[in-house]
N, CA, C and O atoms as a MOPAC input file, in Angstrom:
PM7 MOZYME 1SCF
protein

 N      9.23800 1   -30.33700 1   117.60400 1
 C      9.25400 1   -31.47700 1   116.71800 1
 C     10.51100 1   -31.42500 1   115.85700 1
 O     10.89900 1   -30.34800 1   115.40500 1
 N     11.12400 1   -32.51000 1   115.63200 1
 C     12.35400 1   -32.60700 1   114.87700 1
 C     12.06500 1   -32.64000 1   113.38000 1
 O     11.06000 1   -33.21100 1   112.95600 1
 N     12.94000 1   -32.03100 1   112.57600 1
 C     12.70900 1   -32.04200 1   111.13100 1
 C     12.89000 1   -33.43500 1   110.54800 1
 O     12.40400 1   -33.71000 1   109.45100 1
 N     13.58400 1   -34.32200 1   111.26700 1
 C     13.76400 1   -35.68700 1   110.77800 1
 C     12.44700 1   -36.45200 1   110.76100 1
 O     12.29900 1   -37.42200 1   110.01800 1
 N     11.48400 1   -36.01700 1   111.58200 1
 C     10.18700 1   -36.67600 1   111.64700 1
 C      9.20400 1   -36.13500 1   110.61100 1
 O      8.13400 1   -36.71600 1   110.42400 1
 N      9.54000 1   -35.04100 1   109.93600 1
 C      8.63400 1   -34.40700 1   108.98700 1
 C      9.08100 1   -34.71300 1   107.55900 1
 O     10.27300 1   -34.66900 1   107.25700 1
 N      8.13200 1   -35.02000 1   106.68800 1
 C      8.49500 1   -35.24900 1   105.29200 1
 C      8.80400 1   -33.91600 1   104.61500 1
 O      8.44100 1   -32.85800 1   105.13000 1
 N      9.46200 1   -33.96200 1   103.48300 1
 C      9.97400 1   -32.74800 1   102.84400 1
 C      8.89800 1   -31.82400 1   102.27100 1
 O      9.20400 1   -30.68500 1   101.91900 1
 N      7.65700 1   -32.27800 1   102.16900 1
 C      6.57100 1   -31.42400 1   101.68600 1
 C      5.72200 1   -30.85000 1   102.83400 1
 O      4.75900 1   -30.12400 1   102.58600 1
 N      6.07400 1   -31.17200 1   104.07700 1
 C      5.31200 1   -30.72200 1   105.25200 1
 C      5.46100 1   -29.21600 1   105.42000 1
 O      6.56700 1   -28.68200 1   105.34400 1
 N      4.33700 1   -28.53300 1   105.65000 1
 C      4.40500 1   -27.10500 1   105.98000 1
 C      3.25900 1   -26.73200 1   106.91100 1
 O      2.18000 1   -27.32200 1   106.86300 1
 N      3.51700 1   -25.73800 1   107.75900 1
 C      2.50500 1   -25.24000 1   108.68800 1
 C      1.96500 1   -23.88600 1   108.26500 1
 O      0.86800 1   -23.49600 1   108.66700 1
 N      2.74100 1   -23.16100 1   107.44600 1
 C      2.28400 1   -21.83200 1   107.05000 1
 C      2.98800 1   -21.34100 1   105.80600 1
 O      3.95300 1   -21.93900 1   105.33200 1
 N      2.47600 1   -20.22800 1   105.28600 1
 C      2.98600 1   -19.65600 1   104.04500 1
 C      3.42800 1   -18.21300 1   104.27100 1
 O      2.69500 1   -17.40700 1   104.84400 1
 N      4.63100 1   -17.90400 1   103.81300 1
 C      5.11700 1   -16.52800 1   103.80400 1
 C      4.92300 1   -16.00800 1   102.39000 1
 O      5.57400 1   -16.46900 1   101.45200 1
 N      4.02000 1   -15.03900 1   102.24500 1
 C      3.71200 1   -14.46900 1   100.93600 1
 C      4.46600 1   -13.15400 1   100.79800 1
 O      4.10000 1   -12.15800 1   101.42200 1
 N      5.50800 1   -13.14700 1    99.99200 1
 C      6.29300 1   -11.93600 1    99.75100 1
 C      5.78500 1   -11.25800 1    98.49800 1
 O      5.59900 1   -11.90700 1    97.46800 1
 N      5.56200 1    -9.97000 1    98.57600 1
 C      5.15200 1    -9.20500 1    97.41500 1
 C      6.15100 1    -8.07200 1    97.19600 1
 O      6.59400 1    -7.43200 1    98.15000 1
 N      6.49600 1    -7.83300 1    95.95200 1
 C      7.52000 1    -6.85400 1    95.54500 1
 C      8.86900 1    -7.13800 1    96.22100 1
 O      9.53300 1    -6.19500 1    96.65100 1
 N      9.29600 1    -8.40900 1    96.33000 1
 C     10.53900 1    -8.67100 1    97.06200 1
 C     11.76700 1    -8.31200 1    96.23000 1
 O     11.72600 1    -8.31400 1    95.00000 1
 N     12.85100 1    -8.00500 1    96.92100 1
 C     14.13000 1    -7.83500 1    96.24600 1
 C     15.07400 1    -8.93700 1    96.73700 1
 O     14.72600 1    -9.69700 1    97.64100 1
 N     16.24700 1    -9.01800 1    96.15100 1
 C     17.19300 1   -10.08300 1    96.50200 1
 C     17.61500 1   -10.01900 1    97.96600 1
 O     17.83800 1   -11.05200 1    98.59700 1
 N     17.72600 1    -8.80300 1    98.50700 1
 C     18.14300 1    -8.63200 1    99.90200 1
 C     17.14800 1    -9.29400 1   100.86000 1
 O     17.55700 1    -9.94400 1   101.82200 1
 N     15.87100 1    -9.13700 1   100.60800 1
 C     14.83100 1    -9.72600 1   101.45800 1
 C     14.84800 1   -11.24800 1   101.34300 1
 O     14.77600 1   -11.94600 1   102.35500 1
 N     14.94200 1   -11.76800 1   100.12100 1
 C     14.96200 1   -13.21400 1    99.90600 1
 C     16.18100 1   -13.84300 1   100.57000 1
 O     16.06900 1   -14.89200 1   101.20300 1
 N     17.34700 1   -13.20800 1   100.43000 1
 C     18.56400 1   -13.72100 1   101.08000 1
 C     18.43900 1   -13.68700 1   102.59400 1
 O     18.90400 1   -14.60000 1   103.27600 1
 N     17.81800 1   -12.64400 1   103.12300 1
 C     17.60500 1   -12.52000 1   104.56400 1
 C     16.76400 1   -13.69300 1   105.07700 1
 O     17.08500 1   -14.28600 1   106.10700 1
 N     15.69500 1   -14.02400 1   104.36200 1
 C     14.81300 1   -15.13400 1   104.75900 1
 C     15.57100 1   -16.45200 1   104.71600 1
 O     15.50600 1   -17.24000 1   105.65900 1
 N     16.28700 1   -16.69100 1   103.62800 1
 C     17.02900 1   -17.94900 1   103.49300 1
 C     18.08800 1   -18.09800 1   104.57700 1
 O     18.29700 1   -19.19500 1   105.09400 1
 N     18.76100 1   -16.99300 1   104.92500 1
 C     19.75900 1   -17.03800 1   106.01500 1
 C     19.10400 1   -17.40000 1   107.34400 1
 O     19.61100 1   -18.24300 1   108.08400 1
 N     17.96500 1   -16.75200 1   107.64200 1
 C     17.26400 1   -17.02700 1   108.91000 1
 C     16.82700 1   -18.48900 1   108.98900 1
 O     16.93300 1   -19.10500 1   110.05000 1
 N     16.34200 1   -19.04900 1   107.89000 1
 C     15.89000 1   -20.44500 1   107.87500 1
 C     17.08700 1   -21.38400 1   108.02700 1
 O     17.01600 1   -22.36100 1   108.77300 1
 N     18.18200 1   -21.09400 1   107.32600 1
 C     19.36400 1   -21.96300 1   107.38400 1
 C     20.05700 1   -21.95100 1   108.74300 1
 O     20.78800 1   -22.88400 1   109.07600 1
 N     19.82600 1   -20.88800 1   109.53600 1
 C     20.40400 1   -20.82300 1   110.88500 1
 C     19.75100 1   -21.82500 1   111.83300 1
 O     20.33500 1   -22.18600 1   112.85500 1
 N     18.56100 1   -22.26900 1   111.50300 1
 C     17.77600 1   -23.13500 1   112.38800 1
 C     17.79100 1   -24.57300 1   111.89200 1
 O     17.72200 1   -24.82100 1   110.68900 1
 N     17.88100 1   -25.51200 1   112.81500 1
 C     17.83200 1   -26.93000 1   112.47000 1
 C     16.39800 1   -27.45300 1   112.43500 1
 O     16.11600 1   -28.45600 1   111.77900 1
 N     15.49500 1   -26.77700 1   113.13900 1
 C     14.12600 1   -27.27000 1   113.28400 1
 C     13.13400 1   -26.66200 1   112.29100 1
 O     11.93400 1   -26.92600 1   112.37500 1
 N     13.63100 1   -25.84100 1   111.34200 1
 C     12.76500 1   -25.18000 1   110.37600 1
 C     13.33300 1   -25.38400 1   108.96600 1
 O     14.54700 1   -25.36400 1   108.76500 1
 N     12.43600 1   -25.58000 1   108.00000 1
 C     12.88400 1   -25.68000 1   106.61100 1
 C     11.82000 1   -25.12000 1   105.67800 1
 O     10.65500 1   -24.97900 1   106.05000 1
 N     12.24800 1   -24.80300 1   104.45500 1
 C     11.33200 1   -24.34400 1   103.41400 1
 C     10.91000 1   -25.57400 1   102.63000 1
 O     11.73300 1   -26.20900 1   101.97000 1
 N      9.62600 1   -25.91100 1   102.70200 1
 C      9.11100 1   -27.08900 1   102.00800 1
 C      9.00500 1   -26.84100 1   100.50500 1
 O      9.23700 1   -27.73400 1    99.69000 1
 N      8.64300 1   -25.59000 1   100.15900 1
 C      8.44200 1   -25.27000 1    98.74800 1
 C      8.52700 1   -23.76200 1    98.58200 1
 O      8.11500 1   -23.00900 1    99.46400 1
 N      9.05800 1   -23.32500 1    97.45700 1
 C      9.05000 1   -21.91200 1    97.08200 1
 C      8.36200 1   -21.82100 1    95.73300 1
 O      8.72600 1   -22.52700 1    94.79300 1
 N      7.37200 1   -20.95500 1    95.64100 1
 C      6.55300 1   -20.86900 1    94.44000 1
 C      6.48700 1   -19.42900 1    93.95300 1
 O      6.09400 1   -18.53500 1    94.70300 1
 N      6.87000 1   -19.19900 1    92.69500 1
 C      6.76800 1   -17.85500 1    92.12900 1
 C      5.30700 1   -17.57600 1    91.77800 1
 O      4.62100 1   -18.40200 1    91.17500 1
 N      4.85800 1   -16.39200 1    92.17400 1
 C      3.49700 1   -15.95300 1    91.86800 1
 C      3.58000 1   -14.54900 1    91.27500 1
 O      4.64700 1   -13.93500 1    91.27400 1
 N      2.46300 1   -14.04400 1    90.77500 1
 C      2.44500 1   -12.68300 1    90.24600 1
 C      2.86700 1   -11.71700 1    91.35100 1
 O      2.33500 1   -11.77100 1    92.46000 1
 N      3.80200 1   -10.85200 1    91.06000 1
 C      4.24900 1    -9.83200 1    92.02200 1
 C      5.09200 1   -10.35800 1    93.17300 1
 O      5.35700 1    -9.60000 1    94.10700 1
 N      5.53200 1   -11.62300 1    93.16000 1
 C      6.33700 1   -12.07100 1    94.28400 1
 C      6.59700 1   -13.55600 1    94.32500 1
 O      6.67100 1   -14.23600 1    93.30200 1
 N      6.73600 1   -14.04100 1    95.56300 1
 C      7.09000 1   -15.43600 1    95.80400 1
 C      6.43400 1   -15.90000 1    97.10200 1
 O      6.30800 1   -15.12300 1    98.04900 1
 N      6.01800 1   -17.15600 1    97.14700 1
 C      5.45000 1   -17.75800 1    98.35300 1
 C      6.41300 1   -18.82000 1    98.87400 1
 O      6.84500 1   -19.69700 1    98.12500 1
 N      6.74700 1   -18.73800 1   100.16000 1
 C      7.57600 1   -19.74600 1   100.82300 1
 C      6.67500 1   -20.54600 1   101.76100 1
 O      5.96300 1   -19.97000 1   102.58400 1
 N      6.70600 1   -21.86300 1   101.63900 1
 C      5.94600 1   -22.74000 1   102.53400 1
 C      6.91200 1   -23.22000 1   103.61400 1
 O      7.85300 1   -23.96000 1   103.32700 1
 N      6.67700 1   -22.79400 1   104.86700 1
 C      7.59900 1   -23.05900 1   105.97000 1
 C      7.03100 1   -24.07700 1   106.94300 1
 O      5.81600 1   -24.23300 1   107.06600 1
 N      7.93300 1   -24.76800 1   107.63200 1
 C      7.55000 1   -25.88900 1   108.48900 1
 C      7.19100 1   -25.49200 1   109.92300 1
 O      6.87300 1   -26.36500 1   110.73000 1
 N      7.23200 1   -24.20000 1   110.26200 1
 C      6.92900 1   -23.78600 1   111.63000 1
 C      6.12700 1   -22.48500 1   111.65800 1
 O      6.57100 1   -21.46200 1   111.13800 1
 N      4.94100 1   -22.53400 1   112.27100 1
 C      4.11800 1   -21.33400 1   112.40500 1
 C      4.76200 1   -20.30000 1   113.32400 1
 O      4.73900 1   -19.10500 1   113.02900 1
 N      5.32900 1   -20.75300 1   114.42400 1
 C      5.94700 1   -19.83100 1   115.39400 1
 C      7.09900 1   -19.07600 1   114.73800 1
 O      7.20800 1   -17.85800 1   114.87700 1
 N      7.95700 1   -19.80100 1   114.02500 1
 C      9.08000 1   -19.17700 1   113.32100 1
 C      8.56400 1   -18.20500 1   112.26000 1
 O      9.10100 1   -17.10800 1   112.10500 1
 N      7.52600 1   -18.60700 1   111.53400 1
 C      6.94500 1   -17.79300 1   110.47100 1
 C      6.42400 1   -16.46100 1   111.01200 1
 O      6.64300 1   -15.41100 1   110.40800 1
 N      5.74000 1   -16.51000 1   112.14100 1
 C      5.19800 1   -15.29800 1   112.76100 1
 C      6.32700 1   -14.35200 1   113.18000 1
 O      6.26200 1   -13.14800 1   112.93100 1
 N      7.36500 1   -14.90900 1   113.82000 1
 C      8.50800 1   -14.09200 1   114.24000 1
 C      9.25900 1   -13.52600 1   113.04500 1
 O      9.71000 1   -12.38100 1   113.07800 1
 N      9.39500 1   -14.32500 1   111.98700 1
 C     10.08300 1   -13.87100 1   110.78000 1
 C      9.34200 1   -12.69400 1   110.14800 1
 O      9.96900 1   -11.73300 1   109.70500 1
 N      8.02600 1   -12.76600 1   110.10700 1
 C      7.22600 1   -11.66500 1   109.56600 1
 C      7.46000 1   -10.37100 1   110.33000 1
 O      7.61000 1    -9.30700 1   109.72900 1
 N      7.49100 1   -10.46300 1   111.65500 1
 C      7.72400 1    -9.27300 1   112.48400 1
 C      9.12800 1    -8.71100 1   112.26000 1
 O      9.31300 1    -7.49400 1   112.22100 1
 N     10.11700 1    -9.59500 1   112.11300 1
 C     11.49900 1    -9.15300 1   111.85600 1
 C     11.61600 1    -8.49200 1   110.48800 1
 O     12.33300 1    -7.50300 1   110.33600 1
 N     10.91800 1    -9.02900 1   109.49500 1
 C     10.93200 1    -8.43100 1   108.15700 1
 C     10.36700 1    -7.01900 1   108.18900 1
 O     10.92300 1    -6.10300 1   107.58100 1
 N      9.24900 1    -6.84900 1   108.90900 1
 C      8.64700 1    -5.51800 1   108.97300 1
 C      9.55700 1    -4.52700 1   109.69000 1
 O      9.67000 1    -3.37100 1   109.28300 1
 N     10.20200 1    -4.98300 1   110.75400 1
 C     11.08400 1    -4.10200 1   111.51600 1
 C     12.30700 1    -3.69000 1   110.69700 1
 O     12.73000 1    -2.53400 1   110.73200 1
 N     12.86500 1    -4.64700 1   109.96200 1
 C     14.10000 1    -4.38300 1   109.21800 1
 C     13.85200 1    -3.66600 1   107.89100 1
 O     14.57000 1    -2.72200 1   107.56300 1
 N     12.84900 1    -4.09900 1   107.12300 1
 C     12.64900 1    -3.58600 1   105.76800 1
 C     11.46000 1    -2.65300 1   105.63100 1
 O     11.23500 1    -2.09700 1   104.55500 1
 N     10.69400 1    -2.46900 1   106.70000 1
 C      9.44700 1    -1.68700 1   106.67700 1
 C      8.48100 1    -2.37100 1   105.71500 1
 O      8.86600 1    -3.33000 1   105.04600 1
 N      7.28700 1    -1.92300 1   105.63300 1
 C      6.32900 1    -2.51400 1   104.70400 1
 C      5.09400 1    -3.02300 1   105.41300 1
 O      4.96000 1    -2.90400 1   106.63100 1
 N      4.19700 1    -3.59100 1   104.63300 1
 C      2.90800 1    -4.05700 1   105.14500 1
 C      3.03200 1    -5.50600 1   105.60800 1
 O      3.58900 1    -6.34800 1   104.90400 1
 N      2.50700 1    -5.78400 1   106.79600 1
 C      2.51600 1    -7.13700 1   107.35300 1
 C      1.09100 1    -7.51700 1   107.73500 1
 O      0.42000 1    -6.79000 1   108.46700 1
 N      0.63500 1    -8.66500 1   107.23000 1
 C     -0.69200 1    -9.17100 1   107.60400 1
 C     -0.55400 1   -10.63100 1   107.99400 1
 O      0.02400 1   -11.42800 1   107.25600 1
 N     -1.09000 1   -10.97900 1   109.16600 1
 C     -1.10700 1   -12.35800 1   109.64400 1
 C     -2.53400 1   -12.88000 1   109.53400 1
 O     -3.47100 1   -12.25700 1   110.03400 1
 N     -2.69300 1   -14.02900 1   108.87600 1
 C     -4.02600 1   -14.59800 1   108.68300 1
 C     -4.02300 1   -16.08600 1   109.01700 1
 O     -3.68200 1   -16.91200 1   108.17000 1
 N     -4.40300 1   -16.43300 1   110.25000 1
 C     -4.51300 1   -17.86200 1   110.56200 1
 C     -5.76000 1   -18.45400 1   109.91800 1
 O     -6.79800 1   -17.79800 1   109.83400 1
 N     -5.64900 1   -19.69100 1   109.46900 1
 C     -6.77600 1   -20.35000 1   108.81400 1
 C     -6.91500 1   -21.74400 1   109.40600 1
 O     -5.94400 1   -22.49700 1   109.47800 1
 N     -8.11900 1   -22.08000 1   109.82400 1
 C     -8.36600 1   -23.39100 1   110.41200 1
 C     -8.06700 1   -24.47300 1   109.38200 1
 O     -8.63400 1   -24.47600 1   108.29000 1
 N     -7.16600 1   -25.39500 1   109.74100 1
 C     -6.74200 1   -26.44100 1   108.81200 1
 C     -7.36100 1   -27.78300 1   109.17100 1
 O     -7.90000 1   -28.47600 1   108.30800 1
 N     -7.28000 1   -28.15100 1   110.46000 1
 C     -7.86000 1   -29.42900 1   110.89900 1
 C     -7.97900 1   -29.41700 1   112.42200 1
 O     -7.82400 1   -28.37800 1   113.06400 1
 N     -8.25300 1   -30.57400 1   112.97700 1
 C     -8.35900 1   -30.71200 1   114.42500 1
 C     -7.49900 1   -31.89100 1   114.84100 1
 O     -7.57500 1   -32.97000 1   114.25300 1
 N     -6.67200 1   -31.67300 1   115.87200 1
 C     -5.80600 1   -32.73300 1   116.37400 1
 C     -6.66500 1   -33.79800 1   117.05700 1
 O     -7.43600 1   -33.48900 1   117.96600 1
 N     -6.53300 1   -35.03200 1   116.62200 1
 C     -7.37800 1   -36.10400 1   117.16300 1
 C     -7.03700 1   -36.44800 1   118.61100 1
 O     -7.91400 1   -36.83700 1   119.38200 1
 N     -5.76000 1   -36.30500 1   118.98000 1
 C     -5.35800 1   -36.67800 1   120.33500 1
 C     -5.70700 1   -35.60900 1   121.36300 1
 O     -6.17500 1   -35.91800 1   122.45900 1
 N     -5.47100 1   -34.33600 1   120.99600 1
 C     -5.68400 1   -33.25400 1   121.96600 1
 C     -7.00800 1   -32.52000 1   121.75600 1
 O     -7.41100 1   -31.71500 1   122.59700 1
 N     -7.67700 1   -32.78900 1   120.65500 1
 C     -8.92700 1   -32.10800 1   120.28400 1
 C     -8.76300 1   -30.60100 1   120.12200 1
 O     -9.73500 1   -29.85600 1   120.24500 1
 N     -7.53300 1   -30.14200 1   119.84600 1
 C     -7.28600 1   -28.72500 1   119.61300 1
 C     -7.33300 1   -28.44100 1   118.12300 1
 O     -6.99700 1   -29.29000 1   117.29800 1
 N     -7.76000 1   -27.21600 1   117.79500 1
 C     -7.76900 1   -26.80200 1   116.39100 1
 C     -6.34000 1   -26.60800 1   115.90800 1
 O     -5.49200 1   -26.11300 1   116.65000 1
 N     -6.07200 1   -26.99800 1   114.66800 1
 C     -4.75900 1   -26.83200 1   114.04800 1
 C     -4.91100 1   -25.78600 1   112.94400 1
 O     -5.74800 1   -25.92800 1   112.05200 1
 N     -4.09600 1   -24.73800 1   113.01400 1
 C     -4.18600 1   -23.63200 1   112.06500 1
 C     -2.97000 1   -23.59500 1   111.15200 1
 O     -1.85500 1   -23.91900 1   111.56000 1
 N     -3.20800 1   -23.19400 1   109.90800 1
 C     -2.12200 1   -22.84700 1   108.99300 1
 C     -2.09100 1   -21.32600 1   108.95800 1
 O     -3.12700 1   -20.66800 1   108.86000 1
 N     -0.88800 1   -20.78700 1   109.03900 1
 C     -0.72700 1   -19.34000 1   109.10900 1
 C     -0.27200 1   -18.79400 1   107.76000 1
 O      0.69200 1   -19.28900 1   107.17700 1
 N     -0.96500 1   -17.77900 1   107.26900 1
 C     -0.51200 1   -17.04100 1   106.08500 1
 C      0.03100 1   -15.70800 1   106.56600 1
 O     -0.65900 1   -14.95800 1   107.25700 1
 N      1.27500 1   -15.41700 1   106.19500 1
 C      1.89100 1   -14.14600 1   106.53500 1
 C      2.18000 1   -13.42400 1   105.22400 1
 O      2.97800 1   -13.88900 1   104.41000 1
 N      1.52200 1   -12.28200 1   105.02900 1
 C      1.75500 1   -11.46200 1   103.85000 1
 C      2.71300 1   -10.34900 1   104.23200 1
 O      2.45900 1    -9.59700 1   105.17300 1
 N      3.82300 1   -10.24400 1   103.49300 1
 C      4.73100 1    -9.11200 1   103.67700 1
 C      4.89900 1    -8.43200 1   102.33300 1
 O      5.45300 1    -9.00600 1   101.39600 1
 N      4.40800 1    -7.18500 1   102.25000 1
 C      4.49200 1    -6.41800 1   101.00900 1
 C      5.54100 1    -5.32800 1   101.17400 1
 O      5.38300 1    -4.40500 1   101.97400 1
 N      6.61700 1    -5.45400 1   100.40100 1
 C      7.68100 1    -4.46300 1   100.42700 1
 C      7.21200 1    -3.21800 1    99.68900 1
 O      6.67500 1    -3.33000 1    98.58700 1
 N      7.39700 1    -2.04900 1   100.25700 1
 C      6.90900 1    -0.84300 1    99.59800 1
 C      7.71600 1    -0.51600 1    98.34400 1
 O      8.89800 1    -0.84800 1    98.25100 1
 N      7.06600 1     0.13600 1    97.38500 1
 C      7.76000 1     0.54600 1    96.16700 1
 C      8.34300 1     1.94500 1    96.32700 1
 O      9.01900 1     2.44500 1    95.42800 1
 N      8.08000 1     2.57900 1    97.47100 1
 C      8.61100 1     3.91100 1    97.73100 1
 C      9.40000 1     3.87700 1    99.04300 1
 O      9.37800 1     2.87500 1    99.75700 1
 N     10.09600 1     4.97100 1    99.35500 1
 C     10.83100 1     5.05300 1   100.61700 1
 C     10.58000 1     6.41300 1   101.26900 1
 O     10.00900 1     7.31000 1   100.64900 1
 N     11.00400 1     6.55700 1   102.50300 1
 C     10.80100 1     7.81500 1   103.22100 1
 C     11.45100 1     8.96700 1   102.45400 1
 O     12.57200 1     8.84700 1   101.95900 1
 N     10.72500 1    10.08300 1   102.36700 1
 C     11.22800 1    11.25100 1   101.66100 1
 C     10.74800 1    11.34800 1   100.22300 1
 O     10.83000 1    12.41600 1    99.61500 1
 N     10.24300 1    10.23900 1    99.66600 1
 C      9.73500 1    10.24600 1    98.28800 1
 C      8.44900 1    11.05800 1    98.19500 1
 O      7.69800 1    11.18000 1    99.16200 1
 N      8.21800 1    11.60600 1    97.01500 1
 C      6.96500 1    12.28500 1    96.71800 1
 C      6.17600 1    11.34400 1    95.80600 1
 O      6.64200 1    10.97900 1    94.72600 1
 N      4.98100 1    10.95700 1    96.24800 1
 C      4.14000 1    10.06300 1    95.44200 1
 C      2.83200 1    10.76500 1    95.11400 1
 O      2.40800 1    11.67400 1    95.82800 1
 N      2.20000 1    10.33800 1    94.03200 1
 C      0.93500 1    10.95200 1    93.62800 1
 C     -0.18400 1     9.94100 1    93.86200 1
 O     -0.22600 1     8.88900 1    93.22500 1
 N     -1.08100 1    10.27000 1    94.77300 1
 C     -2.21700 1     9.41900 1    95.12300 1
 C     -3.48100 1    10.27500 1    95.05600 1
 O     -3.51400 1    11.39000 1    95.57800 1
 N     -4.51100 1     9.74800 1    94.41300 1
 C     -5.80300 1    10.44700 1    94.31300 1
 C     -5.64100 1    11.87400 1    93.77700 1
 O     -6.39300 1    12.77100 1    94.15800 1
 N     -4.67100 1    12.07800 1    92.90400 1
 C     -4.44100 1    13.40400 1    92.32100 1
 C     -3.72100 1    14.36800 1    93.24100 1
 O     -3.57900 1    15.54300 1    92.90400 1
 N     -3.26200 1    13.90300 1    94.39800 1
 C     -2.56400 1    14.76000 1    95.35400 1
 C     -1.09800 1    14.33300 1    95.44200 1
 O     -0.77400 1    13.15200 1    95.31500 1
 N     -0.21700 1    15.31400 1    95.66200 1
 C      1.19800 1    15.00000 1    95.87300 1
 C      1.42000 1    14.81900 1    97.36700 1
 O      1.14800 1    15.71300 1    98.16700 1
 N      1.92600 1    13.63100 1    97.72600 1
 C      2.13100 1    13.27800 1    99.13500 1
 C      3.62000 1    13.00400 1    99.37200 1
 O      4.25000 1    12.25800 1    98.62300 1
 N      4.16800 1    13.61300 1   100.41600 1
 C      5.54200 1    13.31400 1   100.81600 1
 C      5.49500 1    12.19200 1   101.85200 1
 O      4.80900 1    12.31000 1   102.86700 1
 N      6.22900 1    11.09700 1   101.59500 1
 C      6.24300 1     9.94100 1   102.48200 1
 C      7.08500 1    10.27800 1   103.71300 1
 O      8.26300 1    10.61400 1   103.59700 1
 N      6.46200 1    10.18300 1   104.90400 1
 C      7.15700 1    10.47800 1   106.15000 1
 C      7.58400 1     9.20600 1   106.88600 1
 O      8.66300 1     9.15200 1   107.47700 1
 N      6.71800 1     8.17900 1   106.84100 1
 C      6.98600 1     6.96300 1   107.60600 1
 C      6.33300 1     5.76800 1   106.92000 1
 O      5.24200 1     5.87700 1   106.36000 1
 N      7.01900 1     4.62700 1   106.97200 1
 C      6.47900 1     3.38800 1   106.42400 1
 C      6.22800 1     2.41900 1   107.56300 1
 O      7.09500 1     2.21300 1   108.41200 1
 N      5.05600 1     1.82800 1   107.58200 1
 C      4.69000 1     0.83000 1   108.58200 1
 C      3.66800 1    -0.08800 1   107.94600 1
 O      3.83300 1    -0.48900 1   106.79300 1
 N      2.60600 1    -0.43200 1   108.68000 1
 C      1.53200 1    -1.20600 1   108.06300 1
 C      0.79900 1    -0.37900 1   107.01500 1
 O      0.16300 1    -0.92000 1   106.11000 1
 N      0.89900 1     0.92800 1   107.15100 1
 C      0.38800 1     1.85800 1   106.14000 1
 C      1.47600 1     2.88700 1   105.86900 1
 O      2.46000 1     2.98500 1   106.60200 1
 N      1.27700 1     3.64500 1   104.80500 1
 C      2.20800 1     4.73100 1   104.48500 1
 C      1.67000 1     5.99300 1   105.14800 1
 O      0.51400 1     6.36600 1   104.94800 1
 N      2.51300 1     6.64100 1   105.93500 1
 C      2.12800 1     7.87700 1   106.60700 1
 C      2.80500 1     9.01300 1   105.85900 1
 O      4.02300 1     9.01100 1   105.68600 1
 N      2.01400 1     9.98300 1   105.41500 1
 C      2.57300 1    11.07500 1   104.62900 1
 C      1.90000 1    12.40000 1   104.89100 1
 O      0.97400 1    12.51500 1   105.69300 1
 N      2.40000 1    13.39600 1   104.18200 1
 C      1.88700 1    14.75300 1   104.33900 1
 C      1.60600 1    15.32100 1   102.95300 1
 O      2.44800 1    15.24700 1   102.05700 1
 N      0.42500 1    15.88300 1   102.78900 1
 C      0.04200 1    16.51000 1   101.52900 1
 C      0.92900 1    17.72700 1   101.30200 1
 O      1.04400 1    18.59100 1   102.17200 1
 N      1.56000 1    17.79300 1   100.12100 1
 C      2.49400 1    18.88400 1    99.81900 1
 C      1.79000 1    20.23800 1    99.69800 1
 O      2.38000 1    21.27300 1   100.00700 1
 N      0.54800 1    20.23300 1    99.25700 1
 C     -0.14800 1    21.50500 1    99.03500 1
 C     -0.85300 1    22.00900 1   100.28400 1
 O     -0.74200 1    23.18700 1   100.62100 1
 N     -1.58400 1    21.12300 1   100.98500 1
 C     -2.39900 1    21.55700 1   102.12100 1
 C     -1.69500 1    21.36800 1   103.46300 1
 O     -2.08200 1    21.99200 1   104.45000 1
 N     -0.66800 1    20.51900 1   103.51800 1
 C      0.01100 1    20.23800 1   104.78000 1
 C     -0.72300 1    19.21300 1   105.63600 1
 O     -0.28500 1    18.90500 1   106.74500 1
 N     -1.84000 1    18.67900 1   105.12800 1
 C     -2.64200 1    17.70700 1   105.86100 1
 C     -1.93700 1    16.34600 1   105.88800 1
 O     -1.38300 1    15.90500 1   104.88100 1
 N     -1.96700 1    15.68700 1   107.05700 1
 C     -1.34600 1    14.37200 1   107.20300 1
 C     -2.33000 1    13.29300 1   106.75000 1
 O     -3.52800 1    13.38200 1   107.01900 1
 N     -1.81200 1    12.27100 1   106.05900 1
 C     -2.66700 1    11.22900 1   105.50700 1
 C     -2.05300 1     9.84300 1   105.73400 1
 O     -0.83300 1     9.68800 1   105.80200 1
 N     -2.93800 1     8.83600 1   105.84900 1
 C     -2.55300 1     7.43800 1   105.89200 1
 C     -2.98000 1     6.80100 1   104.57600 1
 O     -4.11000 1     6.99000 1   104.12600 1
 N     -2.06800 1     6.04300 1   103.96000 1
 C     -2.35200 1     5.45200 1   102.65700 1
 C     -2.09200 1     3.95400 1   102.73300 1
 O     -1.06500 1     3.51900 1   103.25500 1
 N     -3.03500 1     3.16400 1   102.20600 1
 C     -2.83000 1     1.71900 1   102.09700 1
 C     -1.85700 1     1.42800 1   100.96700 1
 O     -1.79500 1     2.16100 1    99.98100 1
 N     -1.09700 1     0.34900 1   101.12100 1
 C     -0.14900 1    -0.04500 1   100.07300 1
 C     -0.87900 1    -0.42300 1    98.78000 1
 O     -0.32500 1    -0.29500 1    97.68800 1
 N     -2.11700 1    -0.88700 1    98.91100 1
 C     -2.89900 1    -1.27500 1    97.73200 1
 C     -3.10600 1    -0.09600 1    96.79000 1
 O     -3.22500 1    -0.28000 1    95.57900 1
 N     -3.14800 1     1.12700 1    97.34600 1
 C     -3.38400 1     2.31400 1    96.53200 1
 C     -2.19300 1     2.64200 1    95.64600 1
 O     -2.33600 1     3.36100 1    94.65800 1
 N     -1.01200 1     2.11900 1    95.99100 1
 C      0.17800 1     2.37900 1    95.16700 1
 C      0.17100 1     1.57700 1    93.89000 1
 O      0.66600 1     2.03900 1    92.86100 1
 N     -0.40400 1     0.33700 1    93.94300 1
 C     -0.33300 1    -0.51600 1    92.76100 1
 C     -1.39600 1    -0.23900 1    91.76300 1
 O     -1.44700 1    -0.89000 1    90.71900 1

């Protein structure tokens, strides 16, 4: 679908950035500006971040995966039933993509549940090793905040 046919408030999904820095925001804006068929309908500041309302679900999903690959962090995709197409009788979904940038990096020592954990890897969860026992642990990003 051409962007000329869509009004300026049209959006198919939301990119929810949490703990973003300028590098991540600039990366998103560059990716959107490279495309003629995608635009940001609205950007809204929220507690702990910013929400971008984008005009393409497919682009939004790919952008989320690229963000996780490049910047590491938590990625959650949540499709939500929005309506039903009258012509094709197919369900129409709005996609919410949550990308939470970690507040720590590989090699950092963080304190969780009273234990000192060395961060080994960042992905959808934080993978670390207990400094005292040597036990490997998986930590949700929610536990950091």
